[in-house]
C-alpha positions in Angstrom: 0.0 0.0 0.0 1.3 3.4 -0.9 2.3 5.5 2.1 1.6 9.3 2.4 5.3 10.0 2.0 5.3 8.0 -1.3 2.2 9.8 -2.5 3.9 13.2 -1.8 7.0 12.1 -3.7 4.9 11.0 -6.7 3.0 14.3 -6.6 6.2 16.4 -6.4 7.7 14.3 -9.3 4.6 14.9 -11.5 4.6 18.6 -10.7 8.3 18.8 -11.4 7.9 17.0 -14.7 5.0 19.3 -15.7 7.1 22.4 -14.8 10.1 21.1 -16.8 7.9 20.4 -19.8 6.3 23.9 -19.5 9.7 25.5 -19.3 10.9 23.5 -22.3 7.8 24.4 -24.3 8.2 28.1 -23.4 11.8 28.0 -24.4 10.9 26.3 -27.7 8.2 28.9 -28.6 10.2 31.9 -27.5 13.6 31.0 -28.7 13.4 28.4 -31.5 11.9 30.5 -34.3 14.6 33.2 -33.8 17.3 30.6 -33.6 16.0 29.0 -36.8 15.9 32.2 -38.7 19.4 33.3 -37.5 20.8 30.0 -38.8 18.9 30.0 -42.1 19.3 33.7 -43.1 22.9 34.4 -42.5 25.2 37.3 -43.6 28.6 35.8 -44.1 30.5 38.6 -42.3 33.1 38.5 -45.1 34.6 41.9 -46.0 32.7 43.6 -48.8 34.1 46.2 -51.2 34.4 49.8 -50.1 31.9 52.3 -51.6 33.2 55.5 -53.0 31.7 58.9 -52.3 30.6 59.1 -56.0 28.7 55.8 -55.7 27.1 56.8 -52.4 26.0 60.1 -53.8 24.4 58.4 -56.9 22.9 55.7 -54.7 21.2 58.2 -52.6 19.5 59.6 -55.7 18.1 56.3 -56.9 14.7 54.7 -56.5 15.8 51.2 -55.6 13.4 48.4 -56.0 13.8 44.7 -55.0 11.4 42.1 -56.5 11.6 39.4 -53.8 12.1 38.9 -50.1 10.5 36.3 -47.7 10.7 38.4 -44.5 6.9 37.9 -43.7 7.6 34.3 -43.0 9.5 35.1 -39.8 8.2 36.2 -36.4 9.5 39.8 -36.1 8.2 43.2 -36.8 9.4 45.0 -40.0 9.5 48.2 -37.9 12.3 47.0 -35.6 16.0 46.8 -36.6 16.7 43.0 -36.1 19.9 41.3 -35.2 19.1 38.5 -37.6 17.9 38.1 -41.2 18.4 40.6 -44.0 15.4 43.0 -44.2 13.5 45.4 -41.9 12.3 48.9 -42.3 15.4 50.6 -40.7 17.7 48.7 -43.0 15.6 49.3 -46.1 15.9 53.0 -45.3 19.7 52.7 -44.8 19.9 51.0 -48.2 17.7 53.7 -49.8 15.1 51.2 -51.0 12.0 52.8 -52.5 10.0 49.6 -52.9 10.4 46.1 -51.5 8.3 43.2 -52.7 7.3 41.0 -49.7 6.4 37.4 -50.6 4.3 34.9 -48.7 5.8 31.4 -48.5 2.9 29.1 -47.8 4.6 25.7 -48.3 8.1 24.3 -48.5 9.0 20.6 -48.8 11.3 18.8 -46.3 14.6 18.0 -47.9 14.1 20.9 -50.3 16.4 20.8 -53.3 16.8 22.2 -56.7 16.3 19.0 -58.7 13.2 17.1 -57.6 10.6 17.5 -54.8 7.1 16.3 -54.2 4.5 18.3 -52.3 3.9 15.5 -49.8 5.7 17.2 -46.9 5.9 20.8 -45.6 8.2 22.7 -43.3 6.0 25.8 -43.0 3.4 24.0 -40.8 5.9 23.5 -38.0 7.1 27.1 -38.4 3.5 28.3 -38.2 2.9 26.3 -34.9 6.3 27.2 -33.4 5.6 31.0 -34.1 2.2 30.6 -32.4 0.4 31.8 -35.5 -3.4 31.6 -35.5 -4.5 27.9 -35.6 -6.2 28.3 -39.0 -2.7 28.9 -40.5 -1.6 25.5 -39.2 -3.9 23.7 -41.6 -4.5 26.0 -44.6 -2.1 27.4 -47.2 -4.7 30.1 -48.1 -4.9 31.2 -44.4 -1.1 31.4 -44.2 -1.0 33.9 -47.0 -3.9 35.9 -45.6 -2.0 36.0 -42.3 1.1 37.3 -44.1 -0.9 39.9 -45.9 -2.4 41.1 -42.6 1.0 41.1 -41.0 2.3 43.4 -43.7 -0.7 45.8 -43.3 -0.3 45.9 -39.5 3.4 46.7 -39.7 2.7 49.5 -42.2 -0.1 50.8 -39.9 2.3 50.8 -37.0 5.2 52.5 -38.9 3.9 56.1 -38.5 3.8 56.5 -42.3 7.3 55.2 -42.9 6.1 51.9 -44.6 3.3 52.1 -47.2 1.6 49.2 -48.8 1.2 49.7 -52.6 -1.7 48.2 -54.4 -2.3 50.4 -57.5 -0.8 52.9 -59.9 -2.0 56.0 -57.9 -0.3 54.8 -54.8 2.9 54.0 -56.6 2.9 57.5 -58.2 2.3 59.1 -54.8 5.1 57.1 -53.2 7.6 58.2 -55.8 6.5 61.8 -55.6 6.8 61.8 -51.8 10.3 60.3 -52.0 11.3 62.8 -54.6 10.2 65.5 -52.2 12.6 64.1 -49.5 10.3 61.7 -47.6 12.2 58.4 -46.9 9.0 56.4 -47.0 9.3 52.8 -48.2 6.8 51.1 -50.4 5.8 47.5 -49.8 4.1 45.3 -52.4 2.5 42.0 -51.4 3.3 38.8 -53.4 2.9 35.1 -53.0 5.5 32.4 -53.8 3.5 29.7 -55.5 -0.3 29.6 -56.1 -0.7 26.3 -54.2 -2.3 28.7 -51.7 -5.4 28.9 -54.0 -6.1 25.4 -52.7 -7.4 24.4 -56.1 -10.0 27.2 -56.4 -9.5 30.1 -58.7 -12.0 32.1 -56.7 -9.3 32.5 -54.1 -7.4 34.8 -56.5 -10.1 37.3 -55.6 -9.6 36.6 -51.9 -5.9 37.2 -52.2 -6.3 40.2 -54.4 -8.6 41.8 -51.8 -5.8 41.1 -49.3 -3.4 43.2 -51.4 -1.7 40.5 -53.6 -0.3 42.2 -56.6 2.4 39.7 -57.7 2.3 35.9 -57.8 4.7 33.1 -58.7 2.9 30.1 -60.2 5.0 27.5 -58.4 7.5 27.1 -55.6 9.6 24.0 -55.0 7.0 21.4 -56.1 4.4 20.9 -58.8 0.9 22.2 -58.0 -2.6 22.5 -59.6 -1.5 25.3 -62.0 1.9 24.3 -63.3 5.0 22.2 -62.8 8.0 23.5 -60.9 11.6 23.6 -62.1 12.2 21.6 -58.9 9.2 19.3 -59.1 8.7 15.8 -60.5 6.9 16.3 -63.8 8.9 19.1 -65.4 5.8 19.8 -67.6 4.0 23.0 -68.3 0.8 24.8 -67.4 -2.5 23.1 -66.6 -5.8 24.4 -67.8 -6.3 26.0 -64.4 -2.9 27.7 -64.7 -3.7 29.1 -68.1 -7.0 30.5 -66.8 -5.2 31.9 -63.7 -2.8 33.9 -65.8 -5.6 35.5 -67.8 -7.4 36.4 -64.6 -4.3 37.7 -62.9 -3.3 40.0 -65.9 -6.9 41.2 -66.2 -7.0 42.1 -62.5 -3.5 43.8 -62.4 -1.5 41.0 -60.6 2.0 40.6 -62.0 2.8 37.1 -63.2 6.1 35.8 -61.8 7.8 32.8 -63.5 10.5 32.2 -60.8 10.7 28.5 -59.9 8.5 27.5 -62.8 9.7 24.7 -65.1 11.2 25.7 -68.4 8.2 24.4 -70.3 5.8 26.3 -68.0 7.9 29.5 -68.5 7.7 29.1 -72.3 3.9 28.6 -72.2 3.5 31.6 -69.9 5.4 33.8 -72.2 3.4 32.6 -75.2 0.0 33.6 -73.8 0.9 36.7 -71.7 -0.6 40.0 -72.6 1.3 42.0 -69.9 4.9 42.3 -68.7 6.1 39.1 -67.0 8.8 39.0 -64.3 11.3 36.5 -63.0 11.4 37.9 -59.6 14.5 36.3 -58.1 17.2 34.0 -59.5 20.1 34.2 -62.0 21.1 33.3 -65.5 22.6 30.0 -66.7 25.2 31.8 -68.7 27.0 32.9 -65.6 25.8 30.3 -63.0 24.7 27.0 -64.5 22.0 26.0 -62.0 18.7 24.6 -63.3 16.5 27.2 -61.7 18.3 30.0 -63.6 17.1 31.4 -66.9 18.3 30.4 -70.3 19.0 33.1 -72.9 15.8 32.3 -74.8 13.8 32.9 -71.5 15.5 36.2 -71.0 14.6 37.2 -74.5 11.0 36.0 -74.0 10.6 38.0 -70.7 12.1 41.1 -72.5 9.6 40.7 -75.3 6.7 41.0 -72.8 8.3 44.2 -71.4 9.1 42.4 -68.2 12.2 42.2 -66.0 14.6 39.7 -64.6 15.4 40.1 -60.9 19.0 39.0 -60.1 19.6 37.5 -56.6 22.6 37.6 -54.3 22.8 34.0 -53.0 25.0 31.1 -54.2 22.5 29.2 -56.4 21.6 32.4 -58.3 25.0 33.8 -59.0 27.4 31.1 -57.8 29.6 33.4 -55.7 28.6 35.8 -52.9 30.2 38.9 -54.4 28.9 42.0 -56.1 31.0 41.1 -59.1 29.0 37.9 -59.6 25.7 39.7 -59.2 26.7 42.3 -61.8 28.0 39.5 -64.1 24.5 38.2 -64.2 23.0 41.7 -64.6 25.4 42.4 -67.5 24.3 39.2 -69.2 20.6 40.1 -68.8 21.5 43.5 -70.4 23.4 41.9 -73.2 20.6 39.5 -74.1 17.4 41.4 -73.1 18.5 45.0 -73.2 19.0 47.5 -70.4 15.3 47.8 -69.7 15.1 44.1 -68.6 17.7 44.0 -65.8 16.5 44.3 -62.2 17.2 43.3 -58.6 15.6 40.2 -56.9 17.5 39.5 -53.7 15.6 36.6 -52.2 16.5 38.1 -48.8 15.2 36.2 -45.8 14.4 33.2 -48.0 16.6 30.7 -46.1 19.6 32.2 -48.0 23.1 33.1 -47.0 24.4 36.4 -48.5 27.4 38.6 -48.1 25.4 41.8 -47.4 22.0 42.8 -46.2 19.6 45.4 -47.7 21.3 48.2 -45.8 24.4 47.8 -48.0 23.0 47.8 -51.5 25.3 50.7 -52.5 27.9 48.1 -53.2 26.0 47.0 -56.3 25.8 50.6 -57.4 29.5 50.8 -56.9 30.2 47.7 -59.0 27.9 49.1 -61.8 29.8 52.3 -61.8 33.2 50.6 -61.7 32.2 48.7 -65.0 31.3 52.0 -66.7 27.5 51.9 -66.6 26.0 55.3 -67.1 24.0 57.0 -64.3 20.8 56.5 -66.3 21.5 52.8 -66.8 22.2 52.3 -63.1 18.9 54.1 -62.3 17.1 51.6 -64.6 18.8 48.5 -63.2 18.6 49.4 -59.5 14.8 50.1 -59.6 13.6 52.1 -62.6 12.8 49.0 -64.7 10.8 47.3 -61.9 8.9 50.5 -61.1 8.0 50.9 -64.9 6.6 47.3 -64.9 4.5 48.0 -61.9 3.3 51.3 -63.3 2.2 49.4 -66.4 0.7 46.4 -64.7 -1.0 47.4 -61.4 -4.6 48.4 -61.3 -5.1 52.1 -62.0 -6.7 52.9 -58.7 
């Protein structure tokens, strides 16, 4: 028979165990997301080139635009300068960024690689739970993107006017006018990375449009109901749903993004598009022979639509983490597609390692100057081309 002393010991043991579990759970939810981000979005710390006074002066006059970052995926406010990751409002202002595209990552397969993935597994579910996001985001890709859109709106509302969500041509024009008048306001445009978040229903394009989505990649790292991915299994093209989605997107004023799409899907998108198409983030095979990077024919095709190619800064995009490698890719885009086709697409905060964060973008301006690009060409590459595409593609008002 159990004695009172034994019962007290059992009780204390159970209480102690519960407390240990509670502390472990608290530590997990408080610390794990930040630790994960810090390990996955590193800045190498390697020395970067010095920036001349001439380059800094020119950079300060630019309207810099970046076509892709995944910052909304992580549990931190855009308004606070972070000690991890690559992008927040203070660092965007330091880098003189006029407009940043913020993408929603709704699903990412375990063991993610550039060659072949299925959509059977997902890393973002655990991240949603660990970050204590609303329970509906644990089970729905659509709800995850809606949550990211709301997060961007809330951060903009809390920024005291320093961060402004852009959804139409009028808002873009006002943003650029205010910046030209000396206001360091930063524009934010909401995008999604892969339309698997439609959950098989094209009506959800309207739901996401109403949440502010103005750019969308068809696929991410796996095939979905709209198209095959460059990193999927099928390597095929568009589905009937994907073809219809492109028509609806371009009619509504949503920019079509072919980053991550298979080569066949890209070709089919370019054939049917009636508006400028972008490749928001990546590289070119001529300077970095990785399957996700664009061929010369794809660069020409994007240029023919009036679109742009956003060059990234991580290893799979440009092969070396240097401004020289980035500008090698940019120069190739210019050679094949013309000066009006080159743009920036960092993939900041996208589980990428880079050598500089957004506060130090003047090093790209410096490299462009060093190579003899004119001031007008640099203005186009660093943001003018992207802003032109948005002015041509977004809804009027």
